C-alpha positions in Angstrom: -23.2 -23.5 65.4 -22.4 -22.1 61.7 -26.3 -22.8 60.7 -26.7 -19.9 63.1 -23.9 -17.3 62.0 -25.0 -17.3 58.4 -28.1 -15.6 56.8 -30.0 -17.4 54.4 -29.1 -15.4 51.6 -25.7 -16.1 52.4 -26.2 -20.2 52.7 -28.2 -19.6 49.2 -25.0 -18.2 47.9 -22.9 -21.0 49.1 -24.8 -23.9 47.8 -25.4 -21.7 44.5 -21.9 -21.5 43.9 -20.8 -25.4 44.6 -23.8 -26.7 42.8 -22.0 -26.1 39.0 -19.0 -28.7 38.4 -17.0 -25.4 36.9 -16.8 -23.7 40.0 -16.1 -26.5 42.3 -13.2 -27.3 39.9 -12.3 -23.4 40.1 -12.5 -23.6 43.8 -10.5 -26.6 44.1 -7.6 -25.4 41.8 -8.0 -21.4 43.1 -7.2 -23.8 47.0 -4.4 -25.7 45.4 -2.7 -22.1 44.1 -3.5 -18.7 43.2 -4.7 -17.9 39.2 -5.3 -15.6 36.7 -8.6 -15.5 35.2 -7.1 -16.1 31.9 -5.0 -19.2 32.7 -8.4 -20.4 34.5 -10.6 -19.8 31.1 -7.6 -21.7 29.3 -9.1 -24.9 30.7 -12.7 -24.7 30.0 -14.4 -24.9 27.0 -15.9 -21.3 27.6 -15.0 -17.9 27.0 -13.3 -15.6 29.1 -16.6 -13.6 30.1 -17.9 -17.0 31.0 -15.1 -18.4 33.6 -15.3 -14.3 35.1 -19.0 -15.0 35.5 -18.1 -17.8 37.4 -15.4 -16.1 39.2 -17.6 -13.8 40.1 -20.0 -16.2 41.7 -17.3 -17.7 43.7 -16.4 -14.7 45.1 -20.0 -13.4 46.1 -20.3 -16.8 47.8 -17.0 -16.3 49.8 -15.0 -19.2 48.4 -12.3 -17.4 46.5 -11.0 -13.8 46.6 -9.9 -11.5 43.6 -7.3 -9.1 43.6 -5.9 -7.2 41.1 -2.2 -7.5 39.8 -1.6 -5.4 37.2 -3.4 -6.3 34.2 -4.5 -9.4 35.2 -7.6 -10.3 38.1 -5.5 -13.1 40.1 -7.9 -15.8 42.2 -7.3 -17.3 45.3 -9.5 -19.9 47.4 -10.2 -18.8 50.6 -9.4 -21.5 52.9 -11.8 -20.3 55.9 -14.7 -20.5 53.8 -14.2 -23.8 52.8 -14.1 -24.8 56.4 -17.1 -22.6 57.0 -18.9 -24.9 54.3 -17.5 -27.9 55.6 -18.9 -26.9 59.0 -22.1 -25.9 57.9 -22.4 -29.3 55.9 -21.7 -31.4 58.9 -24.1 -29.5 61.0 -27.0 -30.0 58.5 -25.9 -33.9 58.2 -26.3 -34.3 62.1 -29.6 -32.4 62.2 -30.8 -35.2 59.8 -29.4 -38.5 61.6 -31.4 -36.6 64.4 -34.1 -36.6 62.7 -33.7 -40.0 61.0 -33.3 -41.1 64.9 -36.7 -39.4 65.8 -38.5 -41.4 63.0 -37.0 -44.6 63.6 -38.2 -44.4 67.2 -41.3 -43.3 66.3 -42.1 -46.2 63.7 -40.7 -48.6 66.3 -43.4 -47.6 68.7 -46.3 -50.0 69.0 -49.7 -48.6 68.0 -50.9 -49.7 71.6 -48.4 -46.7 73.3 -45.3 -49.3 73.9 -42.4 -50.5 72.0 -42.5 -52.9 69.0 
């Protein structure tokens, strides 16, 4: 299971990174194609420094990869990390489906010990 493969800190970084709309948009753009940080910054109503901070959060979560190309810093999405995040969310969904089914069974039981 992916949940067992990631530490709590890694899961926290992943969800924190995806909790912001700008960061989700940067991931989407970086998955489609590699961009420089300055190219990305032109798309948002914020400073270059703010976009760099968003990219740093995404890189710390493993969702994007940064590399130097001359004076530019290039950002590319990590498809493997996106797939891992999807598997993690699928596992959480399955966990909650099992829990909800158990709750339904408990609620359907007759207080006398039988089923309703």
